[in-house]
C-alpha positions as CSV (number, residue, x, y, z in Angstrom):
1,M,-68.7,-181.6,44.7
2,S,-69.4,-183.5,47.8
3,F,-72.9,-183.7,49.3
4,K,-71.8,-181.5,52.2
5,N,-70.6,-178.8,49.8
6,I,-73.9,-179.0,47.9
7,I,-75.9,-178.6,51.1
8,E,-73.8,-175.6,52.2
9,S,-74.0,-174.0,48.8
10,F,-77.8,-174.4,48.9
11,A,-77.9,-172.8,52.4
12,V,-75.7,-169.8,51.3
13,N,-77.9,-169.2,48.3
14,Y,-81.0,-169.5,50.3
15,A,-79.8,-167.1,53.0
16,H,-78.8,-164.6,50.3
17,K,-82.1,-164.8,48.5
18,S,-84.0,-164.8,51.8
19,I,-82.6,-161.5,53.0
20,Q,-82.9,-159.9,49.6
21,K,-86.6,-160.9,49.6
22,S,-87.1,-159.5,53.1
23,L,-85.5,-156.2,52.2
24,Y,-87.4,-156.0,49.0
25,N,-90.8,-156.7,50.6
26,E,-90.2,-154.8,53.8
27,F,-88.5,-151.6,52.6
28,N,-91.7,-149.8,51.9
29,I,-90.5,-146.3,52.7
30,K,-93.2,-143.8,53.7
31,I,-92.2,-140.2,52.9
32,L,-93.7,-137.8,55.4
33,N,-95.4,-134.7,54.1
34,D,-95.0,-131.3,55.7
35,D,-98.1,-131.8,57.7
36,Q,-96.9,-135.2,59.1
37,T,-94.5,-135.0,62.0
38,Y,-92.7,-137.9,63.6
39,V,-91.4,-137.2,67.1
40,K,-88.9,-139.6,68.6
41,T,-90.0,-140.6,72.0
42,P,-88.5,-143.0,74.5
43,D,-90.0,-146.1,76.1
44,P,-89.0,-146.1,79.8
45,K,-88.8,-149.9,79.7
46,K,-86.1,-149.9,76.9
47,S,-82.5,-148.9,76.7
48,Y,-81.1,-147.1,73.7
49,M,-77.8,-146.3,72.0
50,L,-77.1,-142.9,70.5
51,Y,-75.8,-142.8,66.9
52,A,-74.3,-139.6,65.5
53,H,-73.5,-139.3,61.8
54,V,-70.7,-137.1,60.5
55,P,-71.2,-137.1,56.7
56,F,-67.9,-135.6,55.5
57,C,-64.8,-136.9,53.7
58,H,-61.9,-135.3,51.9
59,T,-62.1,-137.9,49.1
60,F,-64.5,-140.8,48.4
61,C,-63.5,-144.5,48.3
62,P,-65.1,-146.4,45.4
63,Y,-66.6,-149.2,47.6
64,C,-68.2,-146.8,50.1
65,S,-71.9,-146.0,49.7
66,F,-72.4,-144.1,53.0
67,H,-74.1,-140.7,53.0
68,K,-71.4,-138.1,52.8
69,Y,-70.3,-134.7,51.4
70,H,-66.9,-133.3,50.5
71,Y,-65.3,-131.5,53.4
72,E,-65.8,-127.7,53.7
73,Q,-64.5,-126.3,56.9
74,E,-67.2,-123.6,57.4
75,L,-70.0,-126.1,56.4
76,V,-68.6,-128.7,58.9
77,K,-68.5,-126.2,61.7
78,I,-72.2,-125.3,61.2
79,Y,-73.1,-128.9,60.9
80,F,-71.6,-129.8,64.2
81,E,-73.4,-126.9,65.8
82,N,-76.7,-128.3,64.4
83,L,-75.7,-131.8,65.6
84,R,-75.3,-130.5,69.1
85,T,-78.6,-128.7,68.9
86,E,-80.4,-131.9,67.8
87,M,-78.7,-133.7,70.7
88,R,-80.2,-131.2,73.2
89,Q,-83.6,-131.7,71.6
90,I,-83.2,-135.5,72.0
91,K,-82.4,-134.9,75.7
92,E,-85.5,-132.7,76.0
93,A,-87.6,-135.5,74.5
94,G,-86.6,-137.7,77.5
95,F,-84.0,-140.0,76.0
96,D,-80.9,-141.2,77.9
97,F,-78.0,-143.3,76.7
98,S,-75.2,-145.3,78.2
99,S,-73.3,-145.8,74.9
100,M,-72.7,-143.7,71.8
101,Y,-71.4,-144.5,68.3
102,V,-70.1,-141.9,65.9
103,G,-70.1,-142.9,62.3
104,G,-69.4,-141.3,58.9
105,G,-67.9,-140.2,56.7
106,T,-64.7,-139.4,58.6
107,T,-65.7,-138.7,62.2
108,L,-62.4,-137.1,63.3
109,I,-62.3,-134.8,60.2
110,N,-62.7,-131.7,62.5
111,E,-61.3,-132.7,65.8
112,P,-62.2,-129.5,67.8
113,E,-65.8,-129.7,66.8
114,L,-66.0,-133.5,67.5
115,E,-64.4,-132.9,70.9
116,K,-67.0,-130.3,71.8
117,T,-69.8,-132.7,70.6
118,L,-68.6,-135.6,72.7
119,I,-68.1,-133.5,75.8
120,L,-71.7,-132.3,75.4
121,A,-72.9,-135.9,74.9
122,K,-71.4,-136.9,78.2
123,E,-72.8,-133.8,80.0
124,L,-76.3,-134.5,78.7
125,F,-76.5,-138.3,79.0
126,G,-75.2,-141.1,81.2
127,I,-72.8,-142.2,78.5
128,T,-70.0,-144.4,79.7
129,E,-68.7,-145.7,76.3
130,I,-68.1,-143.9,73.0
131,S,-67.0,-145.6,69.8
132,A,-65.9,-143.7,66.7
133,E,-64.3,-144.2,63.3
134,S,-61.2,-142.7,61.7
135,D,-59.0,-142.9,58.7
136,P,-55.2,-143.3,58.8
137,N,-54.7,-139.5,58.6
138,H,-56.3,-138.7,61.9
139,I,-54.5,-141.1,64.3
140,S,-51.4,-139.2,65.3
141,P,-50.6,-139.2,69.0
142,E,-51.3,-135.4,69.1
143,S,-54.7,-136.0,67.5
144,L,-55.7,-138.9,69.8
145,T,-54.4,-137.3,73.0
146,R,-57.3,-134.8,73.0
147,F,-59.8,-137.7,72.9
148,N,-58.3,-139.6,75.9
149,G,-61.2,-140.0,78.3
150,L,-63.8,-139.4,75.5
151,I,-63.3,-142.1,72.9
152,D,-63.1,-145.6,74.2
153,R,-63.0,-147.5,70.9
154,L,-61.6,-146.1,67.7
155,S,-62.1,-148.1,64.4
156,V,-59.4,-147.2,61.8
157,G,-60.3,-148.0,58.2
158,V,-57.1,-149.3,56.6
159,Q,-58.8,-151.7,54.1
160,S,-55.5,-153.2,52.9
161,F,-51.7,-153.2,53.4
162,D,-51.0,-153.9,49.7
163,D,-49.7,-150.8,47.9
164,E,-51.2,-151.9,44.5
165,I,-54.6,-152.2,46.0
166,L,-54.2,-148.9,47.8
167,K,-53.3,-147.2,44.5
168,K,-56.3,-148.6,42.7
169,V,-58.8,-147.3,45.2
170,G,-57.1,-143.9,45.6
171,R,-55.9,-144.4,49.1
172,Y,-52.1,-144.5,48.4
173,E,-52.0,-140.8,47.5
174,K,-54.5,-139.9,50.2
175,F,-53.0,-141.8,53.2
176,G,-49.5,-143.0,52.0
177,S,-48.0,-146.4,51.5
178,A,-48.8,-149.5,53.5
179,K,-45.5,-149.0,55.4
180,E,-46.3,-145.4,56.3
181,V,-49.8,-146.4,57.5
182,Q,-48.4,-149.2,59.5
183,K,-46.0,-146.8,61.3
184,R,-48.8,-144.5,62.1
185,L,-50.9,-147.3,63.5
186,E,-48.0,-148.6,65.7
187,K,-47.7,-145.1,67.3
188,A,-51.5,-144.9,67.9
189,I,-51.7,-148.2,69.8
190,G,-52.1,-147.5,73.5
191,M,-53.3,-144.0,73.0
192,L,-57.0,-145.0,73.5
193,P,-58.4,-148.0,75.4
194,V,-59.2,-149.9,72.2
195,I,-58.0,-149.5,68.6
196,S,-59.7,-151.6,66.0
197,L,-58.1,-152.1,62.6
198,D,-60.5,-152.6,59.7
199,L,-59.6,-154.5,56.5
200,I,-61.7,-155.5,53.4
201,F,-61.4,-158.9,51.8
202,N,-62.7,-160.5,48.6
203,L,-61.7,-157.5,46.5
204,P,-61.7,-158.2,42.8
205,N,-58.5,-160.0,41.8
206,Q,-57.2,-160.0,45.3
207,T,-54.9,-163.0,45.8
208,K,-54.5,-165.4,48.8
209,E,-51.0,-164.0,49.3
210,Q,-52.3,-160.4,49.5
211,L,-54.9,-161.5,52.0
212,I,-52.5,-163.4,54.2
213,N,-50.1,-160.5,54.1
214,D,-52.9,-158.1,55.2
215,I,-53.6,-160.4,58.2
216,N,-49.9,-160.8,59.2
217,V,-49.2,-157.0,59.0
218,A,-52.4,-156.3,61.0
219,K,-51.3,-158.8,63.7
220,A,-47.8,-157.2,63.8
221,V,-49.4,-153.9,64.5
222,S,-51.1,-155.6,67.5
223,P,-54.3,-153.6,67.9
224,E,-57.0,-154.7,70.4
225,Q,-59.2,-155.8,67.5
226,I,-58.9,-156.6,63.8
227,T,-62.0,-156.7,61.6
228,L,-62.2,-158.1,58.1
229,Y,-65.3,-157.1,56.2
230,P,-66.3,-158.8,53.0
231,L,-66.6,-156.4,50.0
232,M,-70.2,-155.1,49.9
233,K,-71.5,-154.4,46.4
234,S,-74.7,-152.6,45.7
235,E,-76.2,-150.7,42.8
236,L,-74.6,-147.5,44.3
237,T,-71.0,-148.9,44.3
238,R,-70.9,-151.7,41.7
239,E,-69.7,-149.4,38.8
240,N,-67.1,-147.6,40.9
241,I,-65.7,-150.8,42.2
242,A,-65.4,-152.2,38.7
243,R,-63.8,-149.0,37.4
244,S,-61.1,-148.9,40.1
245,L,-60.5,-152.6,40.9
246,G,-61.7,-154.4,37.8
247,V,-64.1,-157.3,37.6
248,S,-63.3,-160.9,38.7
249,S,-65.2,-163.9,37.4
250,V,-64.3,-165.8,40.6
251,D,-65.9,-165.2,44.0
252,N,-63.4,-166.1,46.7
253,E,-65.4,-165.0,49.7
254,R,-66.0,-168.4,51.2
255,E,-62.4,-169.6,50.6
256,F,-60.9,-166.4,51.9
257,Y,-63.1,-166.5,55.0
258,E,-61.8,-170.0,55.8
259,I,-58.2,-168.6,55.4
260,I,-59.0,-165.7,57.7
261,V,-60.4,-167.9,60.5
262,S,-57.5,-170.4,60.1
263,E,-54.9,-167.6,60.3
264,F,-56.4,-166.1,63.4
265,A,-56.7,-169.6,65.0
266,K,-52.9,-169.7,65.2
267,G,-53.0,-167.6,68.3
268,G,-53.0,-164.1,69.7
269,Y,-56.6,-163.3,68.8
270,Y,-60.0,-165.1,69.2
271,Q,-63.1,-164.6,67.1
272,S,-65.5,-162.3,68.8
273,N,-68.2,-162.2,66.1
274,A,-68.6,-163.4,62.5
275,W,-65.9,-161.0,61.1
276,A,-64.0,-159.5,64.1
277,F,-61.1,-160.9,66.0
278,S,-60.1,-159.5,69.4
279,N,-57.1,-160.1,71.8
280,Q,-57.7,-161.3,75.3
281,S,-57.6,-157.7,76.8
282,S,-60.8,-156.9,74.9
283,A,-62.8,-160.1,75.5
284,D,-66.2,-158.4,75.8
285,M,-65.7,-156.1,72.8
286,R,-68.3,-156.1,70.1
287,D,-67.7,-154.8,66.6
288,E,-71.2,-154.1,65.3
289,Y,-73.4,-151.9,67.5
290,V,-76.6,-153.4,66.1
291,G,-75.8,-156.8,67.8
292,S,-76.1,-155.4,71.3
293,N,-78.3,-152.4,70.6
294,H,-81.5,-153.4,68.9
295,E,-83.0,-149.9,69.4
296,Y,-81.0,-146.8,68.7
297,V,-81.5,-143.1,68.1
298,G,-79.8,-141.5,65.1
299,I,-78.9,-137.8,65.0
300,G,-77.4,-135.9,62.1
301,S,-78.0,-135.7,58.3
302,G,-79.1,-139.0,56.9
303,A,-78.9,-140.8,60.2
304,F,-81.1,-143.9,60.8
305,S,-82.9,-144.7,64.0
306,F,-84.6,-148.0,64.8
307,L,-87.4,-147.5,67.3
308,N,-90.5,-149.6,68.1
309,G,-90.0,-151.9,65.1
310,E,-89.6,-149.0,62.6
311,L,-86.7,-147.6,60.6
312,I,-86.7,-143.8,61.1
313,I,-84.8,-141.7,58.6
314,N,-83.4,-138.2,59.2
315,A,-83.3,-135.6,56.4
316,F,-80.4,-136.3,54.1
317,N,-80.0,-132.9,52.5
318,L,-78.0,-130.5,54.7
319,L,-80.2,-127.6,53.8
320,E,-83.3,-129.3,55.0
321,Y,-81.6,-130.9,58.0
322,G,-80.2,-127.5,59.2
323,R,-83.5,-125.7,58.7
324,R,-85.4,-128.3,60.7
325,V,-83.0,-128.3,63.6
326,K,-82.9,-124.5,63.8
327,E,-86.7,-124.2,63.6
328,G,-87.0,-126.9,66.4
329,K,-88.9,-129.2,64.0
330,S,-88.5,-133.0,63.7
331,T,-85.5,-134.0,61.6
332,V,-87.4,-137.1,60.4
333,I,-88.5,-137.2,56.8
334,A,-89.5,-140.8,56.3
335,K,-90.0,-144.1,58.1
336,C,-90.4,-147.8,57.3
337,G,-92.3,-150.3,59.5
338,F,-91.5,-154.0,59.7
339,S,-93.7,-157.0,60.5
340,K,-93.1,-158.8,63.8
341,K,-91.7,-161.8,62.0
342,E,-89.1,-159.7,60.2
343,R,-88.2,-157.9,63.4
344,L,-87.7,-161.3,65.1
345,K,-85.5,-162.5,62.2
346,Y,-83.4,-159.3,62.3
347,I,-82.8,-159.5,66.1
348,F,-82.0,-163.3,65.8
349,L,-79.5,-162.5,63.0
350,T,-77.7,-159.8,64.9
351,E,-77.4,-161.8,68.1
352,L,-76.3,-164.9,66.3
353,F,-73.8,-162.8,64.4
354,D,-72.4,-161.8,67.8
355,G,-72.1,-165.4,68.8
356,C,-75.0,-166.3,71.0
357,V,-78.8,-166.1,71.2
358,D,-79.9,-166.5,74.8
359,V,-83.2,-168.2,74.3
360,A,-84.8,-167.1,77.5
361,K,-83.8,-163.4,77.1
362,Y,-84.8,-163.4,73.5
363,N,-88.3,-164.7,74.3
364,S,-88.7,-162.3,77.2
365,N,-87.4,-159.2,75.4
366,N,-89.5,-159.8,72.3
367,N,-92.6,-161.4,73.9
368,A,-92.1,-164.4,71.6
369,N,-91.5,-168.1,71.5
370,I,-88.4,-168.5,69.3
371,Y,-89.1,-172.1,68.6
372,K,-92.5,-171.3,67.3
373,E,-92.0,-168.0,65.6
374,L,-88.8,-169.0,63.8
375,F,-89.6,-172.7,63.5
376,V,-88.7,-173.0,59.8
377,E,-85.6,-170.9,60.0
378,L,-84.2,-172.7,63.0
379,N,-84.8,-176.1,61.5
380,L,-83.2,-175.2,58.2
381,L,-80.1,-173.9,60.1
382,K,-80.0,-177.1,62.1
383,I,-80.3,-179.3,58.9
384,V,-77.3,-177.6,57.3
385,N,-75.3,-177.7,60.6
386,A,-75.2,-174.0,61.0
387,I,-76.3,-173.8,64.6
388,Y,-76.3,-175.8,67.8
389,E,-77.7,-175.3,71.3
390,E,-75.6,-175.2,74.5
391,N,-76.6,-174.0,78.0
392,G,-79.8,-172.3,76.8
393,C,-78.0,-170.5,74.0
394,I,-78.3,-171.0,70.2
395,K,-74.7,-170.6,68.8
396,P,-73.3,-170.7,65.3
397,T,-70.9,-173.4,64.0
398,F,-68.1,-172.3,61.7
399,F,-70.5,-172.6,58.8
400,G,-73.1,-170.7,60.8
401,K,-70.7,-167.8,61.3
402,Y,-70.2,-167.7,57.5
403,I,-73.9,-167.7,57.0
404,C,-74.1,-164.7,59.4
405,L,-71.4,-162.9,57.5
406,V,-73.4,-163.4,54.3
407,L,-76.6,-162.2,55.8
408,M,-75.0,-159.2,57.5
409,R,-73.2,-158.3,54.3
410,D,-76.4,-158.4,52.4
411,F,-78.2,-156.5,55.0
412,Y,-75.8,-153.6,54.9
413,A,-75.7,-153.6,51.1
414,G,-79.5,-153.6,51.1
415,M,-79.6,-150.4,53.2
416,D,-78.3,-148.7,50.0
417,K,-81.8,-149.1,48.7
418,V,-82.8,-146.4,51.3
419,R,-79.8,-144.2,50.5
420,A,-80.6,-144.5,46.7
421,L,-84.1,-143.3,47.3
422,F,-82.9,-140.0,48.8
423,K,-79.8,-139.5,46.5
424,D,-81.7,-137.3,44.1
425,D,-84.4,-136.2,46.6
426,A,-86.5,-133.4,45.1
427,R,-86.6,-131.9,48.6
428,I,-83.3,-130.3,47.9
429,K,-85.0,-127.9,45.5
430,R,-86.9,-126.3,48.4
431,G,-83.6,-125.5,50.1
432,K,-82.5,-122.7,47.7
433,N,-82.1,-119.3,49.3
434,L,-82.6,-120.7,52.8
435,H,-80.5,-119.1,55.5
436,V,-79.7,-121.4,58.4
437,M,-78.6,-119.9,61.7
438,S,-75.4,-121.2,63.3
439,E,-74.7,-120.5,67.0
440,N,-72.8,-117.3,66.3
441,T,-73.7,-116.2,62.8
442,E,-76.1,-116.4,59.8
443,V,-74.7,-118.4,56.9
444,D,-76.2,-119.0,53.4
445,Y,-75.7,-122.7,52.8
446,E,-75.9,-122.1,49.0
447,Q,-72.5,-120.3,49.3
448,V,-71.0,-123.3,51.0
449,V,-72.7,-126.5,49.6
450,S,-71.5,-127.6,46.2
451,R,-74.1,-130.1,44.9
452,P,-71.8,-131.7,42.3
453,K,-69.5,-132.8,45.1
454,V,-72.2,-134.5,47.1
455,A,-72.3,-138.3,47.4
456,I,-75.1,-140.1,49.2
């Protein structure tokens, strides 16, 4: 192993352990008692993004740890009604937004309800841009036509164009073969301003040939953006991944990342952040909303907000979430504060991930001196040739982009610590026999929710 490889290996391991240490030390979740109320309030000097969570899927993928429930039509209808009520409450609190991100789950799982929700969002707020997610079963021209003028960017989770991989993770029966998915995607292109195609790499036993084929098929579909996420393992997903895809003794993440960047360097797309590649018609597009939205308000069951240096957590259990909304109470059940140093590191990571940290803006927005506050971090990154400075901006080298990918992967996997805390939340016991009013009728959630089907 060359000296350069030794240095880079040290840097990757240090980055991995550093963020794990930060998450372990900083994730001190404070559960709010019934007599403690957290009210989300805006700072007129700040701008915010609105995040809405749709926690429903027809089936669950083994590598996904997001908060979700099995789809029940009646339950979903009530949920969207509650989501719209919470949205009105956020408006009454004084918030306004120019952008909105709808995540899940499967966000287009009930198109009429989502459509009504997005229309209301645009009526209530100054929203000019909406991003949402979908699976390959909800991208027909008929489905997407109704969202023309509402959804500006749709991220479609394909994950792989290899039939064997699709069979192992249960997506072949759910969405069809790679060829069938490809045909659906080709028909969807042009229906909305931006279609983003999402793939996962570094799956156990995935070969170079499978990876290159995924890239080539994705390019042939010609979406505005192609994103390749590294497989994210956590205690919530590790066993399911091993059961469906097996276990590999070799970690190909770094090698596969080099292949990915090399393949996209051949033309047609350029790298817009550490793991996303965009065509020239979408030059200003960003893949991860956290990069350009450091403060955001989450609505919906299990939604996260990041406000004033704190992670704010909505009720996960649908019983409690619905009760709080209908009673006009805060949907927040817990929060987690971070030190100024950790907040500065987080903001630096997300901006470097997006390709540039404007030093003057960073210092002004955070009331900080980046060279003083992050002296150790910056110098370590410079020593391993991960960053350089140009025209007042700190930018990542190729190796720096890989470091960002590792850090962001670990950050998202680390958020499973929060989800795990609420997976078996004792609060669900208080939900029995609760009746939650919908807009038009009274429904007993206990008749609709099936706890054995729940995944958080």
